C-alpha positions as CSV (number, residue, x, y, z in Angstrom):
1,M,-39.1,-10.2,-32.6
2,N,-40.2,-13.1,-34.7
3,E,-38.7,-16.2,-34.8
4,V,-37.0,-15.9,-38.3
5,I,-35.4,-12.7,-37.1
6,V,-33.7,-14.3,-33.6
7,K,-32.5,-17.2,-35.9
8,K,-31.0,-14.9,-38.2
9,I,-29.1,-13.5,-35.3
10,L,-28.0,-16.5,-34.1
11,M,-26.8,-17.9,-37.4
12,E,-24.6,-15.0,-38.1
13,S,-23.0,-14.5,-34.9
14,S,-19.6,-13.6,-34.7
15,H,-18.7,-16.7,-32.4
16,G,-19.4,-20.1,-32.5
17,I,-23.1,-21.2,-31.3
18,V,-24.6,-24.9,-30.7
19,I,-28.0,-25.7,-29.3
20,L,-28.7,-29.1,-28.2
21,D,-32.0,-30.3,-27.2
22,Q,-31.7,-32.7,-23.7
23,D,-30.8,-35.8,-25.6
24,K,-27.6,-33.4,-27.0
25,K,-29.0,-33.4,-30.6
26,I,-27.8,-30.5,-32.9
27,C,-31.0,-27.9,-32.8
28,L,-28.7,-24.7,-34.2
29,W,-25.2,-25.1,-36.0
30,N,-24.2,-21.3,-36.5
31,R,-22.6,-19.9,-39.6
32,W,-19.3,-19.3,-36.9
33,M,-19.4,-23.3,-36.7
34,E,-19.8,-23.9,-40.0
35,T,-16.9,-22.1,-41.2
36,H,-14.6,-23.6,-38.5
37,S,-15.6,-27.1,-37.9
38,H,-16.1,-27.2,-42.0
39,L,-19.6,-29.3,-41.0
40,S,-22.2,-27.3,-42.6
41,E,-25.4,-26.9,-40.5
42,G,-27.6,-29.9,-42.9
43,E,-24.4,-32.5,-42.2
44,V,-25.1,-32.1,-38.2
45,L,-28.7,-31.0,-37.3
46,G,-30.4,-34.3,-35.7
47,Q,-27.3,-35.7,-34.8
48,S,-26.0,-36.1,-31.0
49,I,-23.1,-33.5,-30.4
50,L,-21.0,-36.8,-29.1
51,S,-21.4,-38.2,-32.5
52,V,-19.8,-34.8,-34.3
53,F,-17.6,-33.9,-31.9
54,P,-16.4,-37.2,-29.6
55,E,-13.7,-35.9,-28.2
56,I,-16.1,-34.5,-25.9
57,T,-16.5,-37.8,-24.4
58,S,-12.6,-38.2,-23.4
59,N,-12.9,-34.6,-22.0
60,I,-14.1,-34.8,-17.8
61,R,-14.1,-30.8,-17.8
62,L,-16.3,-30.5,-20.8
63,N,-18.7,-33.9,-20.6
64,M,-19.7,-33.1,-17.1
65,G,-20.1,-28.9,-17.9
66,L,-22.9,-30.7,-20.3
67,K,-23.8,-33.2,-18.1
68,W,-24.7,-30.5,-15.5
69,C,-25.8,-27.8,-17.8
70,L,-29.0,-30.2,-19.2
71,E,-29.6,-32.5,-16.1
72,S,-29.4,-29.7,-13.4
73,G,-29.4,-26.4,-15.2
74,K,-25.8,-25.1,-14.0
75,Y,-23.9,-22.5,-15.8
76,S,-20.5,-23.6,-16.8
77,L,-17.2,-22.2,-18.3
78,I,-14.3,-24.2,-19.4
79,S,-11.7,-22.0,-20.7
80,E,-8.4,-24.3,-22.4
81,R,-6.9,-21.1,-23.6
82,Y,-3.2,-22.3,-22.5
83,C,-3.6,-26.0,-23.3
84,I,-5.2,-28.1,-26.3
85,S,-8.0,-27.0,-27.4
86,P,-11.0,-29.7,-26.7
87,L,-12.8,-29.6,-30.3
88,P,-11.4,-29.6,-33.4
89,L,-12.2,-26.4,-34.7
90,K,-9.6,-24.4,-37.1
91,S,-8.8,-20.9,-37.7
92,D,-9.0,-19.2,-41.5
93,T,-5.3,-19.7,-41.1
94,G,-5.6,-23.2,-40.5
95,K,-4.5,-23.6,-37.0
96,I,-6.6,-25.2,-33.9
97,I,-8.2,-22.5,-31.7
98,N,-7.9,-22.0,-28.5
99,S,-11.7,-22.7,-27.7
100,R,-13.4,-20.8,-24.5
101,I,-16.9,-22.5,-24.2
102,V,-19.9,-21.2,-22.4
103,M,-22.7,-23.3,-21.4
104,T,-26.1,-22.0,-20.7
105,P,-29.2,-24.0,-19.6
106,I,-32.3,-22.7,-21.8
107,P,-35.2,-23.8,-19.3
108,F,-38.3,-26.1,-22.3
109,Q,-41.2,-27.6,-21.4
110,G,-40.0,-28.9,-17.8
111,S,-36.0,-29.8,-18.9
112,F,-33.4,-28.0,-20.1
113,H,-31.9,-27.3,-23.2
114,C,-27.9,-26.0,-23.5
115,S,-26.9,-23.3,-25.7
116,M,-23.0,-23.5,-26.6
117,E,-21.2,-19.8,-27.0
118,I,-17.5,-20.9,-28.6
119,Y,-15.4,-17.8,-29.0
120,D,-11.8,-17.7,-30.1
121,S,-9.1,-16.6,-27.6
122,S,-6.5,-17.2,-29.8
123,S,-6.7,-13.5,-30.6
124,L,-6.8,-12.5,-26.3
125,L,-3.6,-14.5,-25.9
126,A,-1.8,-12.7,-29.0
127,K,-2.6,-9.6,-27.6
128,E,-1.1,-10.6,-24.0
129,Q,1.5,-12.0,-25.4
130,Y,2.0,-8.7,-27.2
131,A,1.5,-6.6,-24.0
132,V,4.2,-9.1,-22.1
133,E,6.9,-7.9,-25.2
134,Q,6.0,-4.9,-24.8
135,N,6.4,-4.4,-21.5
136,K,10.1,-6.6,-21.5
137,K,11.1,-3.5,-24.3
138,L,9.6,-1.0,-22.2
139,K,11.7,-1.9,-18.9
140,S,14.9,-2.6,-21.3
141,T,14.7,1.0,-22.5
142,Q,14.2,2.2,-18.8
143,A,16.8,0.2,-18.0
144,A,18.9,2.4,-20.9
145,L,17.7,5.6,-20.0
146,V,19.2,4.7,-16.4
147,E,22.5,4.0,-17.8
148,T,22.5,7.2,-20.0
149,S,21.7,9.2,-17.4
150,K,24.1,7.8,-14.9
151,L,26.6,8.1,-17.7
152,A,26.0,11.5,-17.6
153,A,26.2,12.3,-14.2
154,L,29.6,10.4,-14.3
155,G,30.8,12.8,-16.8
156,E,29.8,15.5,-14.8
157,M,31.6,14.0,-11.8
158,A,34.6,13.2,-13.4
159,G,36.6,16.3,-12.4
160,G,34.9,16.3,-9.0
161,I,36.2,13.1,-8.2
162,A,39.5,12.8,-10.1
163,H,40.3,15.8,-7.5
164,E,38.8,14.3,-4.4
165,I,41.2,11.5,-5.0
166,N,44.3,13.4,-6.3
167,T,44.3,15.6,-3.2
168,P,44.9,12.7,-1.0
169,L,46.9,11.2,-2.8
170,G,49.5,13.9,-2.7
171,S,49.1,13.9,1.5
172,I,50.3,9.6,1.1
173,L,52.8,10.7,-0.7
174,L,54.0,13.8,1.6
175,R,53.1,11.8,4.7
176,A,55.1,8.7,3.5
177,S,58.3,10.7,2.8
178,Q,57.9,12.8,6.2
179,I,58.3,9.0,7.6
180,K,60.8,8.3,5.5
181,R,63.1,11.4,6.2
182,I,62.6,10.7,10.6
183,L,63.5,7.8,10.2
184,E,66.8,8.3,8.7
185,K,67.5,11.1,11.5
186,D,66.3,8.9,13.9
187,Q,65.0,5.4,14.0
188,T,63.6,5.6,17.4
189,N,60.7,8.7,16.9
190,T,57.8,6.2,16.5
191,A,55.3,8.1,18.0
192,K,55.6,11.0,15.0
193,V,56.0,7.6,12.5
194,I,52.7,6.2,14.2
195,E,51.1,9.8,14.1
196,F,51.8,10.0,9.8
197,S,51.2,6.2,9.5
198,D,47.8,6.8,11.1
199,M,46.7,9.9,9.1
200,I,48.0,7.9,5.6
201,V,45.5,4.6,7.1
202,D,42.8,7.6,7.0
203,I,43.2,8.6,3.6
204,C,42.9,5.8,2.3
205,N,40.1,5.1,4.0
206,R,38.2,8.3,2.8
207,I,40.0,7.0,-1.2
208,S,38.6,3.4,-0.6
209,S,34.6,5.4,0.6
210,I,34.8,7.2,-3.3
211,V,35.8,4.3,-4.9
212,T,33.4,2.6,-3.0
213,G,30.9,4.8,-3.9
214,L,31.5,5.1,-7.3
215,R,31.5,1.7,-8.3
216,S,28.0,1.7,-6.5
217,F,27.1,4.3,-8.6
218,A,28.7,3.0,-12.2
219,R,26.9,-0.8,-11.6
220,V,23.2,-1.5,-12.5
221,G,20.7,-1.8,-9.2
222,E,17.2,-2.4,-10.6
223,N,17.6,-6.1,-10.7
224,D,19.6,-6.1,-6.8
225,P,17.6,-7.8,-4.0
226,F,16.1,-5.7,-1.0
227,V,18.3,-5.4,1.5
228,I,18.3,-3.8,5.1
229,K,21.1,-0.6,4.9
230,N,21.7,2.6,7.0
231,I,20.4,5.2,5.5
232,S,23.8,7.6,6.8
233,E,25.7,4.9,4.8
234,I,23.7,5.3,1.6
235,V,23.1,9.4,1.9
236,G,27.5,9.4,3.1
237,D,28.4,7.5,-0.1
238,T,26.3,9.3,-2.2
239,L,27.6,12.9,-1.2
240,S,31.0,11.3,-1.5
241,L,30.7,11.7,-5.2
242,C,29.6,15.3,-5.6
243,T,30.8,17.1,-2.2
244,T,34.3,18.8,-4.4
245,R,31.8,19.2,-7.9
246,L,29.8,21.4,-5.5
247,E,32.1,23.6,-3.8
248,N,33.8,23.6,-7.0
249,N,30.7,25.4,-8.2
250,G,30.5,27.8,-4.8
251,V,27.9,25.6,-3.6
252,L,27.5,25.2,-0.1
253,L,26.2,21.5,0.8
254,N,24.9,21.3,4.4
255,C,23.9,17.8,6.2
256,P,23.0,18.0,9.4
257,L,23.4,15.5,11.9
258,Q,20.2,13.5,11.9
259,D,18.6,10.6,12.8
260,D,20.4,6.9,12.5
261,F,18.0,4.2,11.1
262,D,17.8,1.4,8.5
263,I,15.4,0.7,5.5
264,E,14.6,-1.5,3.4
265,C,15.9,-1.1,-0.2
266,R,18.1,-1.3,-3.3
267,P,21.3,1.3,-1.9
268,V,22.6,2.0,-5.3
269,Q,19.0,3.2,-6.5
270,I,18.6,5.2,-3.7
271,S,21.8,6.6,-4.6
272,Q,21.6,7.2,-7.9
273,V,18.0,9.1,-7.2
274,L,19.5,11.3,-4.6
275,L,22.5,12.3,-6.5
276,N,20.1,13.1,-9.3
277,M,18.0,15.5,-6.7
278,I,21.1,17.0,-6.0
279,S,22.6,17.3,-9.5
280,N,19.0,19.2,-10.3
281,A,19.5,21.5,-7.1
282,Q,23.5,22.3,-8.4
283,H,21.8,23.2,-11.9
284,A,19.0,25.1,-10.6
285,I,20.8,27.3,-8.3
286,E,24.2,27.8,-10.3
287,N,23.1,31.3,-11.4
288,L,22.3,32.5,-8.1
289,E,24.3,34.8,-5.6
290,D,23.5,32.7,-2.4
291,K,24.1,28.9,-3.2
292,W,22.9,26.1,-1.1
293,I,21.4,22.6,-0.6
294,T,20.2,21.0,2.6
295,I,19.6,17.5,2.9
296,T,17.7,16.0,5.7
297,Y,15.8,12.9,6.7
298,K,13.7,11.7,9.4
299,K,11.9,8.6,10.6
300,S,7.9,9.1,10.6
301,G,6.0,5.8,11.9
302,D,6.8,3.5,9.7
303,M,8.0,5.9,6.7
304,M,11.2,7.2,5.3
305,Q,10.8,11.4,4.7
306,L,14.3,12.5,2.8
307,S,14.6,16.0,1.2
308,V,16.7,18.0,-0.6
309,T,16.2,21.9,-0.7
310,D,17.9,24.1,-2.5
311,S,18.4,28.3,-1.9
312,G,16.1,28.7,-5.3
313,K,12.4,30.3,-5.0
314,G,10.4,27.7,-5.7
315,I,8.7,25.5,-8.8
316,A,6.7,27.8,-10.6
317,P,3.2,26.2,-10.4
318,H,2.7,26.1,-14.7
319,I,5.7,23.9,-14.7
320,R,5.0,21.4,-11.0
321,D,2.6,19.3,-12.6
322,K,4.9,18.3,-15.9
323,I,8.1,18.2,-13.8
324,M,8.0,14.5,-13.4
325,Q,7.2,13.8,-16.9
326,P,9.8,11.7,-19.5
327,F,11.9,14.2,-21.4
328,F,10.4,17.4,-19.4
329,T,13.3,19.5,-18.7
330,T,13.7,23.4,-18.0
331,K,17.4,23.0,-18.5
332,D,18.8,24.0,-22.3
333,I,19.4,22.3,-25.1
334,G,22.3,20.1,-24.5
335,E,22.2,20.2,-21.1
336,G,19.5,17.5,-20.0
337,T,17.2,15.3,-21.7
338,G,14.4,15.8,-18.6
339,L,14.8,11.7,-18.0
340,G,16.1,12.0,-14.3
341,L,13.3,13.1,-12.3
342,S,11.0,10.2,-14.3
343,I,13.8,7.8,-14.0
344,S,13.5,8.7,-9.7
345,S,10.1,8.6,-9.4
346,G,9.7,5.1,-10.9
347,I,12.5,4.1,-8.7
348,I,10.7,5.5,-6.0
349,Q,7.6,4.3,-7.2
350,D,8.8,0.2,-7.0
351,H,10.3,1.1,-3.1
352,G,6.4,1.8,-2.6
353,G,6.8,5.5,-2.1
354,S,6.6,8.9,-4.0
355,I,8.2,11.8,-4.7
356,M,6.8,15.4,-4.3
357,I,7.7,19.2,-4.6
358,N,6.8,21.0,-1.3
359,S,4.8,24.0,-2.5
360,E,4.5,25.4,1.1
361,S,8.3,26.1,1.3
362,E,10.3,29.2,0.8
363,H,12.4,27.9,-1.1
364,T,12.7,24.7,-3.8
365,M,12.4,21.3,-1.8
366,F,12.0,18.0,-3.1
367,M,10.8,15.0,-1.0
368,I,10.9,11.5,-0.9
369,E,8.7,9.5,1.3
370,M,8.9,5.9,1.1
371,P,7.9,3.0,3.7
372,V,10.6,2.0,6.2
373,R,10.3,-1.9,5.5
374,R,8.5,-2.7,2.1
375,L,4.8,-4.1,2.6
376,V,3.9,-8.2,2.7
377,A,2.4,-7.2,-0.8
378,D,5.8,-5.7,-2.4
379,R,7.6,-8.6,-1.0
380,D,5.4,-11.0,-3.2
381,K,5.7,-9.5,-6.1
382,G,9.4,-9.8,-5.6
């Protein structure tokens, strides 16, 4: 390859190339430099780069980098992407270019020349900014989808919750009437009054737990801090929202007494995931004669394993790989968006865990596996 071809390649390069001799005099000034500096090669050849760009003298990093390259043969990279560009180069639209400058030593007759390659990193900044904005929009859309999913679940639970609250309210009214009649007949019969009063307190506590669970489920949980929470409390609060609905649909709910332990999590989100899995299980078995759902959880080393198993006969292999994908659903049109498992999987991943299908179970079993305590790296991410 002769010198003419080499110079042609350098001159037509898509980024700036300036070659300096040992005295910092310009030996080559390519087309990109002509376009963005508004100085032709003929105007600058033989001149010191410091007279063409006096800004270099006041930029310590660039000045030292040039000195190291020419005197010591050291490679230098100067990136000014996030501050004012060190060189007065302008884009086609007249904006100052955020220069990324690479200085490479070229051995020549016992000394060093310097090849300055200048890149416009403005486009990279624009791409990064676009990616940040798109990520924000994605998170906002995901949050909206979570709320939509929750509203659908709340609609399904509404009848059951109303029954859960109305029934104990009727019991309170009955016991209060009995206390009134007892006191009207015999004000000294305190034993019965205390007994019925205790019943009222227990009933009120049950209503309170239902309302607490409902309020927790209805609120946004993605910005909540991670806290230490008892897993049995999370499961109990969740079940209080769906027990009656399951009973009304003839589904037997099993949640045997299990190990009690704490986990570090966003409790609202874990409750949302569990409720979604229970709701999916109920829909899947609604046409079966034998309808039951079993929930188990245990601590295995540093991990929590929580499973939701229903009386179905498992997930078909051709569906198994798609079931976690957004908008995939096996429900009839109008009965589901297919967002539940996808969103739930994302929530558990944010907790450092995963949702899996146990294909070895003779029934349909979904398993959540996640750390009991967050990893240090995850804490650093916030």
